[in-house]
C-alpha positions as CSV (number, residue, x, y, z in Angstrom):
1,M,12.3,-67.0,69.0
2,R,15.6,-67.0,67.2
3,A,16.4,-64.2,64.8
4,A,19.4,-62.7,62.9
5,V,20.1,-59.2,64.2
6,Y,22.7,-56.5,64.1
7,D,23.3,-53.7,66.6
8,E,25.3,-51.3,64.5
9,F,25.7,-50.5,60.8
10,G,28.6,-52.1,58.9
11,G,29.8,-55.4,57.5
12,A,28.3,-58.9,57.5
13,E,30.4,-59.7,60.6
14,N,27.9,-57.6,62.6
15,L,25.2,-60.1,62.0
16,R,24.5,-62.6,64.9
17,V,21.8,-65.1,65.6
18,T,20.2,-64.8,69.0
19,E,17.0,-65.2,71.1
20,V,14.6,-62.2,70.9
21,A,11.0,-61.7,72.2
22,D,8.2,-63.2,70.1
23,P,6.4,-60.5,68.2
24,P,2.8,-59.5,69.1
25,V,-0.1,-60.2,66.7
26,G,-1.6,-56.8,65.8
27,P,-5.3,-56.4,64.8
28,D,-4.6,-56.5,61.0
29,T,-1.5,-58.7,61.3
30,V,-0.8,-62.3,60.1
31,L,1.8,-64.0,62.2
32,V,3.9,-66.3,60.0
33,R,6.1,-69.2,61.2
34,V,9.0,-68.7,58.8
35,R,10.2,-71.5,56.6
36,A,12.5,-69.4,54.4
37,T,13.5,-65.9,53.6
38,S,15.9,-64.4,51.0
39,V,18.7,-61.8,50.7
40,N,18.2,-58.9,48.4
41,P,20.8,-56.2,47.7
42,V,18.7,-53.7,49.7
43,D,19.3,-55.9,52.8
44,W,23.0,-55.4,52.8
45,K,22.7,-51.8,51.8
46,I,20.5,-51.2,54.8
47,R,23.0,-53.1,57.0
48,E,25.8,-50.9,55.8
49,G,23.7,-47.8,56.7
50,Y,23.2,-46.6,53.1
51,L,19.4,-46.1,53.4
52,Q,19.3,-44.1,56.6
53,G,17.9,-41.1,54.8
54,A,15.1,-43.2,53.2
55,F,13.5,-44.9,56.2
56,P,13.5,-44.4,60.0
57,H,15.9,-47.1,61.4
58,H,15.6,-48.6,64.9
59,L,18.5,-50.6,66.1
60,P,18.8,-53.5,66.8
61,I,17.5,-54.5,63.3
62,I,16.3,-57.9,62.1
63,P,17.1,-57.8,58.3
64,G,14.9,-59.1,55.5
65,W,11.7,-58.2,53.7
66,D,10.9,-61.6,51.9
67,V,9.0,-64.4,53.7
68,A,7.5,-67.8,53.0
69,G,6.0,-69.9,55.8
70,V,2.9,-71.1,57.6
71,V,0.3,-68.9,59.3
72,E,0.5,-69.3,63.1
73,A,-2.0,-66.7,64.2
74,V,-4.3,-64.1,62.6
75,G,-5.3,-60.7,64.0
76,P,-9.0,-60.1,64.7
77,A,-9.3,-57.4,62.0
78,V,-7.8,-59.5,59.1
79,R,-10.4,-59.7,56.3
80,T,-8.4,-61.3,53.4
81,G,-9.4,-64.9,54.2
82,V,-5.9,-65.9,55.5
83,A,-6.3,-68.6,58.1
84,V,-4.1,-70.5,60.6
85,G,-2.2,-73.3,58.9
86,D,-2.2,-71.6,55.4
87,E,1.0,-71.6,53.5
88,V,1.8,-68.0,52.5
89,F,4.5,-65.8,51.0
90,G,5.0,-62.1,51.0
91,Y,7.0,-58.9,50.8
92,V,6.9,-57.6,54.3
93,R,8.1,-54.0,54.1
94,R,7.0,-51.5,56.7
95,D,7.4,-47.8,57.0
96,D,10.5,-48.2,59.2
97,V,13.4,-50.6,59.4
98,H,13.4,-52.7,62.6
99,Q,11.4,-56.0,62.5
100,G,12.5,-58.0,59.5
101,T,11.9,-61.5,58.2
102,T,15.2,-63.3,59.1
103,A,13.5,-64.8,62.1
104,E,11.4,-67.7,63.2
105,L,8.3,-65.6,63.5
106,V,7.3,-62.6,61.4
107,P,4.3,-60.3,62.1
108,A,3.1,-59.4,58.5
109,P,0.5,-56.8,57.8
110,E,-2.2,-58.6,55.9
111,R,-1.7,-56.5,52.7
112,T,1.8,-57.9,52.4
113,V,1.1,-61.7,52.2
114,T,-1.0,-64.1,50.1
115,A,-1.2,-67.8,49.4
116,K,2.1,-69.4,48.4
117,P,2.3,-70.7,44.8
118,A,1.3,-74.4,45.0
119,N,4.0,-75.4,42.6
120,A,6.8,-73.6,44.5
121,S,8.9,-74.8,47.4
122,F,9.1,-72.6,50.5
123,E,12.6,-71.7,49.3
124,E,11.4,-70.7,45.8
125,A,8.5,-68.8,47.2
126,A,10.8,-66.8,49.6
127,A,13.0,-65.8,46.7
128,L,10.1,-64.4,44.7
129,P,8.3,-61.4,46.5
130,L,10.6,-58.4,46.4
131,A,12.5,-59.3,43.2
132,G,9.3,-60.5,41.4
133,L,7.2,-57.5,42.4
134,T,10.1,-55.2,41.4
135,A,10.1,-56.7,37.9
136,Y,6.3,-56.9,37.7
137,Q,5.7,-53.3,38.7
138,A,8.5,-52.0,36.5
139,L,7.2,-53.9,33.4
140,T,3.5,-53.5,33.8
141,E,3.3,-50.1,35.4
142,A,6.4,-48.0,34.6
143,L,7.0,-49.4,31.2
144,E,3.5,-50.6,30.3
145,V,4.8,-53.6,28.3
146,T,2.3,-55.2,26.0
147,A,2.4,-57.9,23.3
148,G,4.7,-57.1,20.5
149,D,7.1,-54.8,22.4
150,R,10.8,-55.3,22.3
151,V,12.1,-55.0,25.8
152,L,15.7,-54.8,27.0
153,V,16.5,-56.2,30.4
154,H,19.9,-55.3,31.9
155,A,21.6,-57.6,34.4
156,A,19.2,-60.4,33.3
157,S,20.8,-63.2,35.3
158,G,20.4,-61.6,38.7
159,G,17.6,-61.9,41.2
160,V,15.3,-59.3,39.5
161,G,16.6,-59.8,36.0
162,H,15.9,-63.5,35.6
163,L,12.3,-62.9,36.7
164,A,11.9,-59.8,34.5
165,V,12.9,-61.8,31.4
166,Q,10.2,-64.4,32.1
167,I,7.5,-61.9,33.1
168,A,8.2,-59.8,29.9
169,K,7.8,-63.0,27.9
170,S,4.5,-63.7,29.6
171,L,3.3,-60.3,28.5
172,G,4.0,-61.2,24.9
173,A,7.2,-59.1,24.5
174,T,10.4,-60.0,22.6
175,V,13.1,-59.9,25.2
176,V,16.7,-58.8,24.7
177,A,18.8,-59.6,27.8
178,T,22.3,-58.4,28.9
179,G,24.6,-60.8,30.7
180,S,28.1,-62.1,30.9
181,A,29.1,-64.5,28.1
182,G,28.8,-67.5,30.4
183,S,25.2,-66.8,31.1
184,H,23.9,-66.5,27.6
185,D,22.7,-70.1,27.1
186,W,20.9,-70.0,30.5
187,L,19.2,-66.7,29.7
188,R,17.9,-68.2,26.4
189,E,16.6,-71.1,28.5
190,L,14.6,-68.6,30.6
191,G,13.1,-67.2,27.4
192,A,15.4,-64.4,26.2
193,D,15.1,-64.0,22.4
194,E,18.5,-62.3,22.1
195,V,21.4,-61.9,24.5
196,V,24.1,-59.2,24.6
197,D,27.4,-59.3,26.4
198,Y,27.6,-56.2,28.5
199,A,31.4,-56.5,28.6
200,A,31.8,-56.3,24.8
201,G,31.1,-52.6,24.6
202,P,28.2,-50.2,24.8
203,V,24.9,-52.1,24.5
204,S,23.5,-49.5,22.2
205,E,26.1,-50.3,19.6
206,Q,25.6,-54.1,19.9
207,L,21.8,-53.9,19.4
208,S,22.2,-53.5,15.6
209,S,23.2,-57.2,15.5
210,V,20.1,-58.4,17.4
211,G,17.3,-56.5,15.7
212,G,18.1,-52.9,16.5
213,P,16.8,-50.5,19.2
214,V,14.1,-51.5,21.6
215,D,10.7,-50.1,22.7
216,A,11.5,-50.2,26.5
217,V,14.5,-50.6,28.7
218,L,14.6,-52.0,32.3
219,D,17.8,-50.8,34.0
220,L,19.0,-52.8,37.0
221,I,22.6,-51.6,37.0
222,G,22.8,-47.8,36.8
223,G,26.1,-46.1,35.8
224,D,27.1,-46.5,32.1
225,A,24.2,-48.8,31.4
226,L,21.8,-46.1,32.4
227,S,23.5,-43.3,30.6
228,D,23.6,-45.4,27.4
229,A,19.9,-46.2,27.7
230,P,18.5,-43.3,25.5
231,A,20.6,-44.7,22.6
232,Q,19.2,-48.2,23.2
233,L,15.6,-47.0,22.7
234,R,13.8,-46.5,19.4
235,E,13.7,-42.8,18.3
236,G,11.1,-40.9,20.2
237,S,10.7,-43.5,23.0
238,T,11.1,-42.5,26.7
239,R,10.0,-45.9,28.1
240,L,12.9,-46.3,30.5
241,A,12.7,-47.5,34.1
242,S,15.5,-47.9,36.6
243,V,15.5,-49.5,40.1
244,V,18.9,-48.0,40.9
245,D,19.2,-44.3,40.2
246,A,16.2,-42.1,40.8
247,A,17.9,-38.8,39.9
248,G,19.7,-40.2,36.8
249,V,16.6,-41.9,35.3
250,G,14.6,-38.7,36.0
251,E,17.0,-36.6,34.1
252,L,16.6,-39.0,31.1
253,G,12.8,-38.7,31.2
254,G,12.3,-42.2,32.6
255,T,10.7,-43.6,35.7
256,Y,12.3,-44.7,39.0
257,V,10.8,-47.9,40.5
258,F,11.0,-48.6,44.2
259,V,9.0,-51.8,44.8
260,R,5.9,-51.5,47.1
261,P,4.0,-54.3,48.9
262,D,1.1,-55.3,46.6
263,R,-1.1,-58.3,47.3
264,D,-2.6,-58.3,43.8
265,G,0.9,-58.4,42.3
266,L,1.9,-61.3,44.5
267,E,-1.2,-63.2,43.4
268,A,-0.3,-62.5,39.7
269,L,3.2,-63.8,40.3
270,A,1.9,-66.9,42.0
271,A,-0.4,-67.5,39.1
272,L,2.5,-67.3,36.7
273,V,4.5,-69.8,38.8
274,D,1.6,-72.3,39.0
275,A,1.0,-72.0,35.2
276,G,4.6,-72.9,34.6
277,S,5.4,-69.5,33.0
278,L,7.7,-68.3,35.8
279,R,10.6,-70.2,37.3
280,V,12.3,-68.9,40.4
281,V,16.0,-69.8,40.4
282,V,17.6,-70.2,43.8
283,A,21.4,-69.7,43.5
284,E,22.3,-71.1,47.0
285,T,20.6,-71.8,50.3
286,F,22.0,-71.2,53.8
287,D,20.5,-72.0,57.2
288,L,19.9,-69.2,59.7
289,D,23.2,-69.8,61.5
290,H,25.0,-68.9,58.3
291,V,23.1,-65.7,57.6
292,A,26.4,-63.7,57.4
293,D,27.6,-66.0,54.6
294,A,24.4,-65.4,52.7
295,H,24.8,-61.7,52.9
296,R,28.4,-61.9,51.7
297,L,27.4,-64.0,48.7
298,S,24.6,-61.5,47.7
299,E,27.0,-58.6,48.2
300,E,30.2,-59.9,46.6
301,G,29.4,-63.1,44.6
302,H,27.2,-62.0,41.7
303,P,24.9,-65.0,42.2
304,R,22.8,-66.4,39.4
305,G,19.3,-66.1,40.8
306,K,18.5,-65.6,44.5
307,V,20.2,-66.3,47.8
308,V,17.8,-68.0,50.3
309,I,18.0,-68.5,54.0
310,T,16.0,-71.4,55.6
311,V,14.8,-70.9,59.2
C-alpha cells in the first residue's frame, strides 16, 4: 500500500509518500480502506518530536489519527457488528506512535471506529473524530455543560472550536466565542450567541459588553487566554477545561483534556451530524501526494475548520 511516512523528526519536508507493507488484520481489528484522513495540530507536533515523552515512538512513522473509509476485512474477535463493505469513521489512536492513518489501509481497533454519518462525505467524516471528540468530551465530561449554561469557547473558528460551538448549542448552552474580527459573522452562522475579538484586549474585560462572565470556559489556546480564564468565569466557578496546558489549568483548579478513543462519543457526534445539528467545516483538501502541504497549512496557516487529505 501507499502511505505517508517520515524517518526522522523535524519539518514537513521529512514527509514522503512510499510503498509499505500492507498491515495485518488482528483478532479485534477492523481493516479500513481509507478514503480520507485529516491533519490535527497533534500530528505536526508529533512529527517535530514534541510528544516523545508522552508516547513510545517507533520510526518510521505514518502520521494521522483520523480516518474515514470502507471496511475491507474484520478480525475474528470483532463483536461490534462492523462488516466488510461498511462505511466507517474513527479516531484511531494507539498506545504508541507508529502506524497512523495517512495510508491506503488502516488497521483500526474495533473500539475506535463506528458507522460514518450518513449525511457526511468521507472528507467531512474524516475531519470529525479527533476534533469532535475533543470538544464533546471537554463539554460533556470536564465542564458538564447543561441547558442554560453560558459557555465561552476560545479559538472558536479552528478545528476543535467550530465544533465546540455547535455541540455546546446542542446541549442548550448560550455560547460566547472568541475569534478574529473577520470570523465573527461565520461564528454566528455556526450558532455563537456572542462573539469577542481576542485581539481587542483581555477577554475578561470584554465580557461585560456581551452579558458578563460565563459559567464555563473551554481553552484551546493556552498562554494569556488561559491565565485570564479565572476572570472570565462567574464568581465561585471553577468550570475551566484546557486541551493545551495540563500544568497551567491544574494550577487554576480546572481540568486538562486529552482526547481518548470513544465509540459511544463517535456515535453521538454522528447522530448530531445526521440530525443537522453539527456541520463539519473542511478548510482545504489535499491528495496524499501533497501531504506535506497539508501539514504546513495546519501548522502555519490558521485554517478555518479542518485540513483534510484524500487517499
